[in-house]
Every structure is written in C-alpha cells, then in structure tokens.
MARLOPA-824157 format. One record per atom (N, C-alpha, C, O): residue in three letters; x, y, z. Coordinates in steps of 0.1 Angstrom, whole numbers, padded with zeros to 4 digits, always signed. Example, Ala and Ser with C-alpha at 12.3 -4.5 7.8 and 13.67 -1.06 7.14 Angstrom:
<recs>
ala+0132-0057+0078ala+0123-0045+0078ala+0132-0033+0078ala+0142-0033+0085ser+0128-0022+0071ser+0137-0011+0071ser+0129+0000+0079ser+0134+0011+0080
</recs>
This chain:
<recs>
unk+0166+0230-0275unk+0174+0221-0267unk+0173+0207-0273unk+0162+0203-0276unk+0184+0201-0274unk+0185+0187-0280unk+0183+0177-0269unk+0190+0178-0258unk+0174+0167-0270unk+0172+0157-0260unk+0181+0145-0265unk+0179+0140-0276unk+0189+0140-0256unk+0197+0128-0258unk+0191+0116-0250unk+0188+0118-0239unk+0190+0105-0257unk+0184+0093-0250unk+0193+0089-0238unk+0205+0090-0239unk+0186+0085-0228unk+0193+0080-0216unk+0203+0069-0219unk+0214+0069-0214unk+0199+0059-0228unk+0207+0048-0231unk+0220+0053-0237unk+0231+0048-0234unk+0220+0062-0246unk+0232+0067-0253unk+0241+0074-0243unk+0253+0073-0243unk+0235+0082-0233unk+0242+0088-0223unk+0249+0078-0214unk+0261+0079-0211unk+0242+0067-0211unk+0247+0057-0202unk+0259+0050-0209unk+0269+0047-0203unk+0257+0047-0222unk+0268+0041-0230unk+0280+0049-0230unk+0291+0044-0228unk+0279+0062-0231unk+0290+0071-0231unk+0297+0071-0217unk+0309+0071-0216unk+0288+0072-0207unk+0293+0071-0193unk+0301+0059-0190unk+0312+0059-0184unk+0296+0047-0195unk+0303+0035-0193unk+0317+0035-0200unk+0326+0031-0194unk+0317+0040-0212unk+0330+0041-0219unk+0340+0049-0212unk+0352+0046-0211unk+0335+0061-0206unk+0344+0069-0199unk+0348+0063-0186unk+0360+0064-0181unk+0339+0056-0179unk+0342+0049-0167unk+0352+0038-0169unk+0360+0036-0160unk+0352+0031-0180unk+0362+0021-0183unk+0376+0027-0183unk+0385+0020-0180unk+0376+0039-0188unk+0389+0046-0189unk+0393+0053-0175unk+0402+0062-0175unk+0386+0048-0165unk+0389+0053-0151unk+0385+0067-0148unk+0391+0074-0139unk+0376+0073-0156unk+0371+0086-0154unk+0362+0086-0141unk+0352+0081-0141unk+0367+0093-0131unk+0361+0093-0118unk+0347+0100-0118unk+0337+0095-0112unk+0345+0110-0126unk+0333+0117-0127unk+0322+0107-0134unk+0311+0107-0129unk+0326+0100-0144unk+0317+0091-0150unk+0313+0079-0141unk+0302+0075-0140unk+0323+0074-0133unk+0320+0064-0123unk+0311+0069-0113unk+0301+0062-0109unk+0313+0081-0108unk+0304+0087-0098unk+0290+0089-0103unk+0280+0086-0096unk+0288+0093-0115unk+0275+0095-0121unk+0268+0081-0123unk+0256+0080-0120unk+0275+0071-0127unk+0269+0058-0128unk+0265+0053-0114unk+0254+0047-0113unk+0273+0055-0104unk+0270+0051-0091unk+0257+0059-0086unk+0248+0053-0081unk+0257+0072-0088unk+0245+0080-0084unk+0232+0075-0091unk+0222+0075-0085unk+0233+0071-0103unk+0222+0067-0111unk+0216+0053-0105unk+0204+0052-0104unk+0225+0044-0103unk+0221+0031-0099unk+0222+0027-0085unk+0215+0017-0081unk+0228+0035-0076unk+0229+0031-0062unk+0216+0029-0055unk+0214+0020-0047unk+0206+0038-0057unk+0194+0036-0049unk+0187+0023-0052unk+0182+0016-0043unk+0186+0019-0065unk+0180+0006-0068unk+0188-0005-0063unk+0183-0015-0059unk+0201-0004-0064unk+0210-0015-0060unk+0210-0017-0045unk+0212-0028-0040unk+0208-0006-0037unk+0207-0007-0023unk+0194-0015-0020unk+0194-0023-0011unk+0184-0012-0027unk+0171-0019-0025unk+0173-0034-0028unk+0168-0043-0021unk+0180-0037-0038unk+0183-0052-0042unk+0190-0058-0030unk+0187-0069-0026unk+0201-0052-0025unk+0208-0057-0014unk+0200-0058-0001unk+0201-0068+0006unk+0191-0049+0001unk+0183-0048+0012unk+0172-0060+0012unk+0168-0064+0023unk+0168-0064+0000unk+0159-0075-0001unk+0165-0088+0006unk+0157-0095+0013unk+0178-0089+0005unk+0184-0101+0011unk+0190-0099+0025unk+0190-0109+0033unk+0193-0087+0028unk+0200-0084+0041unk+0192-0075+0049unk+0189-0063+0045unk+0188-0079+0061unk+0180-0071+0070unk+0186-0058+0074unk+0180-0047+0073unk+0199-0058+0079unk+0206-0047+0084unk+0209-0037+0073unk+0217-0041+0063unk+0205-0025+0074unk+0207-0015+0063unk+0222-0012+0061unk+0227-0010+0050unk+0229-0011+0072unk+0244-0008+0071unk+0251-0019+0064unk+0260-0017+0056unk+0247-0032+0067unk+0254-0043+0060unk+0250-0043+0046unk+0258-0046+0037unk+0237-0040+0043unk+0233-0039+0029unk+0240-0028+0021unk+0244-0030+0010unk+0243-0017+0028unk+0251-0006+0021unk+0265-0011+0019unk+0271-0008+0008unk+0271-0018+0028unk+0284-0023+0027unk+0285-0033+0015unk+0294-0033+0007unk+0275-0042+0014unk+0274-0051+0003unk+0273-0044-0011unk+0279-0047-0021unk+0265-0034-0011unk+0263-0026-0023unk+0276-0019-0027unk+0279-0019-0039unk+0283-0013-0018unk+0296-0007-0021unk+0306-0017-0026unk+0313-0014-0036unk+0307-0029-0020unk+0315-0039-0025unk+0311-0043-0039unk+0320-0046-0047unk+0298-0044-0041unk+0293-0047-0054unk+0297-0037-0065unk+0301-0041-0076unk+0296-0024-0061unk+0300-0014-0071unk+0316-0014-0073unk+0320-0011-0084unk+0323-0018-0063unk+0338-0020-0065unk+0340-0030-0076unk+0348-0028-0085unk+0332-0041-0075unk+0334-0052-0085unk+0328-0047-0099unk+0334-0050-0109unk+0318-0039-0099unk+0312-0034-0111unk+0323-0026-0119unk+0326-0028-0130unk+0330-0017-0112unk+0340-0008-0118unk+0352-0016-0121unk+0359-0013-0131unk+0356-0026-0113unk+0367-0034-0116unk+0365-0043-0129unk+0375-0045-0136unk+0353-0047-0131unk+0350-0056-0142unk+0342-0050-0153unk+0336-0056-0162unk+0342-0037-0153unk+0333-0029-0163unk+0337-0033-0178unk+0328-0032-0186unk+0349-0036-0180unk+0353-0039-0194unk+0346-0052-0199unk+0344-0054-0211unk+0342-0060-0189unk+0335-0073-0193unk+0320-0071-0197unk+0314-0080-0202unk+0315-0059-0194unk+0301-0056-0199unk+0301-0054-0214unk+0308-0045-0219unk+0293-0062-0221unk+0293-0063-0235unk+0282-0055-0242unk+0280-0056-0254unk+0275-0047-0235unk+0263-0040-0240unk+0253-0049-0246unk+0245-0045-0255unk+0252-0061-0240unk+0242-0071-0244unk+0232-0071-0232unk+0236-0076-0221unk+0220-0067-0234unk+0211-0066-0223unk+0213-0053-0216unk+0221-0044-0220unk+0206-0051-0205unk+0207-0038-0198unk+0218-0038-0188unk+0222-0048-0182unk+0224-0026-0187unk+0235-0024-0178unk+0230-0025-0163unk+0237-0031-0155unk+0218-0021-0161unk+0212-0022-0147unk+0210-0037-0144unk+0213-0041-0132unk+0206-0045-0153unk+0205-0059-0151unk+0218-0066-0148unk+0219-0075-0139unk+0228-0061-0155unk+0242-0066-0152unk+0247-0063-0138unk+0252-0072-0131unk+0244-0050-0134unk+0248-0046-0121unk+0240-0054-0110unk+0245-0058-0100unk+0227-0056-0113unk+0218-0062-0104unk+0223-0077-0101unk+0223-0081-0089unk+0228-0084-0111unk+0233-0097-0109unk+0245-0097-0100unk+0247-0106-0092unk+0253-0087-0102unk+0265-0086-0093unk+0261-0084-0079unk+0266-0090-0070unk+0251-0075-0077unk+0246-0072-0063unk+0240-0085-0057unk+0242-0087-0045unk+0232-0093-0064unk+0226-0105-0059unk+0237-0114-0055unk+0237-0120-0044unk+0247-0116-0063unk+0258-0125-0059unk+0266-0120-0047unk+0270-0128-0039unk+0268-0107-0046unk+0275-0101-0035unk+0267-0104-0022unk+0272-0107-0011unk+0254-0102-0023unk+0245-0104-0011unk+0245-0119-0007unk+0246-0122+0005unk+0245-0128-0016unk+0245-0142-0013unk+0259-0145-0007unk+0259-0153+0003unk+0270-0140-0012unk+0283-0143-0006unk+0284-0137+0008unk+0289-0144+0017unk+0279-0125+0010unk+0279-0119+0023unk+0271-0128+0033unk+0276-0131+0044unk+0260-0133+0029unk+0252-0142+0038unk+0259-0155+0041unk+0258-0160+0052unk+0265-0160+0031unk+0272-0173+0033unk+0284-0172+0042unk+0287-0180+0050unk+0291-0160+0041unk+0302-0158+0050unk+0298-0156+0065unk+0304-0160+0074unk+0286-0150+0066unk+0281-0147+0079unk+0277-0160+0087unk+0281-0162+0098unk+0270-0168+0080unk+0266-0182+0085unk+0261-0190+0074unk+0256-0184+0064unk+0262-0203+0074unk+0257-0211+0064unk+0242-0210+0062unk+0234-0209+0072unk+0237-0209+0050unk+0223-0207+0047unk+0216-0221+0049unk+0221-0231+0043unk+0206-0221+0056unk+0199-0233+0059unk+0187-0235+0050unk+0179-0225+0049unk+0185-0246+0044unk+0174-0249+0036unk+0167-0261+0042unk+0174-0270+0047unk+0154-0262+0041unk+0147-0273+0047unk+0151-0286+0039unk+0153-0285+0027unk+0152-0297+0045unk+0156-0309+0038unk+0145-0317+0032unk+0148-0326+0024unk+0133-0315+0036unk+0122-0322+0030unk+0118-0316+0017unk+0112-0306+0016unk+0123-0323+0006unk+0120-0318-0007unk+0108-0325-0013unk+0107-0337-0014unk+0099-0316-0016unk+0086-0321-0022unk+0085-0314-0036unk+0091-0304-0038unk+0077-0320-0044unk+0074-0313-0057unk+0062-0304-0056unk+0051-0309-0051unk+0064-0292-0060unk+0053-0283-0060unk+0051-0278-0074unk+0061-0275-0081unk+0039-0276-0078unk+0036-0271-0092unk+0042-0257-0094unk+0041-0249-0085unk+0047-0255-0105unk+0052-0242-0109unk+0041-0232-0109unk+0044-0220-0106unk+0029-0236-0112unk+0018-0226-0114unk+0011-0224-0101unk-0001-0219-0101unk+0017-0227-0090unk+0011-0224-0077unk+0007-0209-0076unk+0016-0200-0079unk-0005-0206-0074unk-0009-0192-0073unk-0017-0189-0061unk-0024-0198-0055unk-0018-0177-0057unk-0025-0172-0046unk-0028-0158-0047unk-0021-0150-0054unk-0038-0153-0041unk-0041-0139-0040unk-0044-0135-0026unk-0051-0142-0018unk-0039-0124-0023unk-0041-0118-0009unk-0045-0104-0011unk-0038-0096-0018unk-0056-0100-0005unk-0059-0086-0005unk-0053-0080+0008unk-0056-0084+0019unk-0045-0070+0006unk-0038-0064+0017unk-0036-0049+0015unk-0034-0045+0003unk-0036-0042+0025unk-0033-0028+0024unk-0020-0025+0031unk-0018-0014+0037unk-0011-0034+0031unk+0002-0033+0038unk+0011-0023+0031unk+0011-0023+0018unk+0019-0015+0038unk+0028-0006+0032unk+0041-0014+0028unk+0043-0025+0033unk+0049-0008+0020unk+0061-0015+0015unk+0070-0019+0027unk+0075-0030+0027unk+0071-0010+0036unk+0080-0012+0048unk+0075-0025+0056unk+0082-0033+0061unk+0061-0026+0057unk+0056-0037+0064unk+0058-0050+0056unk+0061-0060+0062unk+0057-0050+0043unk+0060-0061+0035unk+0074-0065+0036unk+0077-0077+0037unk+0083-0055+0036unk+0097-0058+0038unk+0100-0065+0051unk+0108-0074+0052unk+0093-0060+0062unk+0095-0067+0075unk+0090-0081+0074unk+0097-0090+0080unk+0079-0084+0068unk+0074-0097+0067unk+0084-0106+0059unk+0087-0118+0063unk+0090-0101+0048unk+0100-0109+0041unk+0112-0111+0049unk+0118-0122+0049unk+0116-0101+0057unk+0128-0102+0066unk+0126-0113+0076unk+0135-0119+0081unk+0113-0115+0080unk+0110-0124+0091unk+0111-0139+0086unk+0110-0148+0094unk+0112-0141+0073unk+0112-0155+0068unk+0126-0161+0071unk+0136-0154+0073unk+0126-0174+0073unk+0139-0181+0075unk+0148-0178+0062unk+0143-0176+0051unk+0161-0177+0065unk+0170-0173+0054unk+0169-0180+0041unk+0168-0173+0030unk+0167-0193+0041unk+0166-0200+0028unk+0153-0196+0021unk+0153-0194+0009unk+0142-0195+0028unk+0129-0192+0022unk+0130-0178+0016unk+0126-0175+0005unk+0136-0169+0024unk+0137-0155+0020unk+0145-0153+0007unk+0141-0146-0002unk+0157-0160+0007unk+0165-0158-0004unk+0158-0164-0017unk+0159-0157-0027unk+0152-0175-0017unk+0146-0181-0028unk+0134-0172-0032unk+0131-0170-0044unk+0126-0168-0022unk+0114-0159-0025unk+0118-0147-0033unk+0113-0143-0043unk+0129-0140-0027unk+0133-0127-0033unk+0138-0130-0048unk+0135-0123-0057unk+0147-0140-0049unk+0152-0143-0062unk+0141-0146-0072unk+0142-0142-0084unk+0131-0154-0068unk+0121-0158-0078unk+0110-0147-0080unk+0108-0143-0091unk+0104-0143-0069unk+0093-0134-0070unk+0096-0119-0073unk+0089-0112-0079unk+0108-0115-0068unk+0112-0101-0070unk+0122-0099-0081unk+0120-0091-0090unk+0132-0108-0081unk+0143-0106-0091unk+0140-0113-0104unk+0145-0110-0115unk+0130-0123-0104unk+0126-0129-0117unk+0135-0141-0121unk+0135-0145-0133unk+0143-0146-0112unk+0152-0158-0115unk+0143-0170-0117unk+0132-0171-0111unk+0147-0179-0126unk+0141-0192-0127unk+0146-0202-0117unk+0157-0200-0112unk+0139-0213-0115unk+0143-0222-0104unk+0157-0228-0107unk+0165-0230-0098unk+0160-0231-0120unk+0173-0237-0123unk+0184-0227-0121unk+0195-0231-0117unk+0181-0214-0123unk+0192-0204-0120unk+0194-0202-0105unk+0205-0201-0101unk+0183-0202-0098unk+0184-0202-0083unk+0192-0214-0078unk+0201-0212-0069unk+0189-0225-0083unk+0196-0238-0079unk+0211-0236-0082unk+0219-0240-0073unk+0214-0231-0093unk+0228-0230-0097unk+0235-0220-0087unk+0246-0222-0082unk+0229-0208-0085unk+0235-0198-0077unk+0237-0202-0062unk+0247-0199-0056unk+0226-0209-0057unk+0226-0213-0043unk+0232-0227-0041unk+0234-0231-0029unk+0236-0234-0052unk+0241-0247-0051unk+0232-0257-0044unk+0236-0264-0034unk+0219-0257-0048unk+0209-0266-0043unk+0202-0272-0055unk+0204-0268-0066unk+0193-0282-0053unk+0185-0287-0064unk+0174-0278-0067unk+0170-0270-0059unk+0168-0280-0079unk+0156-0273-0083unk+0145-0276-0074unk+0137-0267-0071unk+0144-0288-0070unk+0133-0292-0061unk+0134-0285-0048unk+0123-0281-0042unk+0146-0282-0043unk+0147-0275-0030unk+0143-0260-0033unk+0137-0254-0024unk+0147-0255-0044unk+0143-0241-0047unk+0127-0240-0048unk+0122-0231-0042unk+0121-0249-0054unk+0106-0249-0055unk+0100-0251-0041unk+0090-0244-0038unk+0106-0260-0034unk+0100-0262-0020unk+0102-0250-0011unk+0092-0246-0004unk+0113-0243-0012unk+0115-0231-0004unk+0106-0220-0008unk+0100-0213+0001unk+0103-0219-0021unk+0094-0209-0026unk+0080-0211-0021unk+0073-0202-0016unk+0076-0224-0022unk+0062-0227-0018unk+0060-0224-0003unk+0050-0219+0001unk+0070-0228+0005unk+0069-0226+0019unk+0070-0212+0023unk+0063-0207+0032unk+0078-0204+0016unk+0079-0190+0018unk+0065-0183+0016unk+0061-0175+0023unk+0059-0187+0004unk+0046-0181+0001unk+0036-0185+0011unk+0028-0176+0015unk+0036-0197+0016unk+0026-0201+0026unk+0028-0193+0039unk+0018-0188+0045unk+0040-0192+0043unk+0043-0184+0055unk+0039-0170+0054unk+0033-0164+0063unk+0042-0164+0042unk+0038-0150+0040unk+0023-0148+0040unk+0018-0139+0045unk+0016-0157+0033unk+0002-0157+0033unk-0004-0157+0047unk-0013-0149+0051unk+0001-0166+0055unk-0004-0167+0069unk-0001-0155+0077unk-0010-0150+0084unk+0011-0149+0076unk+0014-0137+0083unk+0006-0125+0078unk+0002-0117+0086unk+0003-0124+0065unk-0005-0113+0060unk-0019-0114+0065unk-0025-0104+0069unk-0024-0126+0064unk-0038-0129+0069unk-0039-0125+0084unk-0049-0119+0088unk-0029-0129+0092unk-0029-0126+0106unk-0029-0110+0108unk-0036-0105+0117unk-0020-0103+0101unk-0020-0089+0102unk-0033-0082+0098unk-0038-0073+0104unk-0039-0087+0087unk-0051-0081+0082unk-0062-0084+0092unk-0070-0075+0095unk-0063-0096+0097unk-0074-0099+0107unk-0072-0091+0120unk-0082-0087+0126unk-0060-0089+0124unk-0058-0082+0137unk-0060-0067+0134unk-0065-0060+0144unk-0057-0062+0122unk-0060-0047+0120unk-0075-0044+0118unk-0079-0033+0119unk-0082-0054+0114unk-0097-0052+0112unk-0105-0057+0124unk-0117-0057+0124unk-0098-0061+0135unk-0104-0064+0147unk-0111-0078+0147unk-0120-0080+0155unk-0108-0086+0138unk-0115-0099+0137unk-0107-0110+0144unk-0111-0122+0143unk-0097-0106+0150unk-0089-0116+0157unk-0094-0119+0171unk-0088-0127+0179
</recs>
C-alpha cells in the first residue's frame, strides 16, 4: 500500500474544490470543520451562533479559494477567515466595548496557575469575560496574534490591546483561584 502525504492530498483537494468539485469541497469541510467550530466557539458563547458563523466562514473559504496561494498552511488561512467572521458577527450583534483607561503593560507579563479545571470549565471562564477582554485574550493567547495585528483587526490601539489582555489575565487568575479554593474547601 502506498502512503500519500496529507499535504499532497490536501493540495489536490484544494485544486479540485477550486473547480467547484462538490466532493472535494465536502472533504475539505469535513477535515477542517471541527477545528474551525472550536475557533468560532472561542469568540461566541452560543454554539448555534458559532456554527452559523463557521458555515458563513466556509462559504467565504470556497468563494475565495482561488486566492489561497499555497503559502503557509491552508488551515491557518481558513482560521483567519473564521476569526474575521466571528469578529464581524459580534460587531453586528452589538458594539464591542473596550475599557477606556489605557495603561502600558509589559509584554512579558507572566503568571502561573495550578489548576485541574476541565476544558469546558476553562471555556466557561473565558466566556464570562467582558467581550473586549475575551476577544483580545483569545486572539493573543489562543490564536497567537501579535498586539499590532489585534489592534488592526479590532480597530483599536496596541495599548488598548495590551491593556485588555492584562485585565483578562487578571480576571481569569482571580476566577481560577476562587474556583480552586472553593473546590478544595478553603473558602
């Protein structure tokens, strides 16, 4: 049996999908949909709305598939589309609020928290953050965007991005400590 690399298979699928081959489009969707739903879910609490955003994102993926130049990963390209779709969805729903007090925080702010929280519990904590904190936290800590990229996408200053991240981390630390202390009976 001959083993074909996943990348080569994906490249062939992309070429077929560009030619409107429904089977290839379906396979690309099946491969990437679970991860992209997670990406949308990071930003959007409601699972049904996150699914809707993901589907709209895939519509754009297939509509603009010709513009993918095979530079970088295909998954990363799709991920950027999903992040933009999630941000657009949230903006349409209501204006995203960012705190106005902009302070400078060091880029190397670090912290450690020992926690036995499940992924679902962590997602609930992230969901409980104010919208601006949540969005910047997810973009920076989970998606790996730099502050200047976040600032460009959200149309805010880098200082606001740094401030939102710092405050999100502080709030998450506090909530995790509270959960840990209540679960160990030290509260």
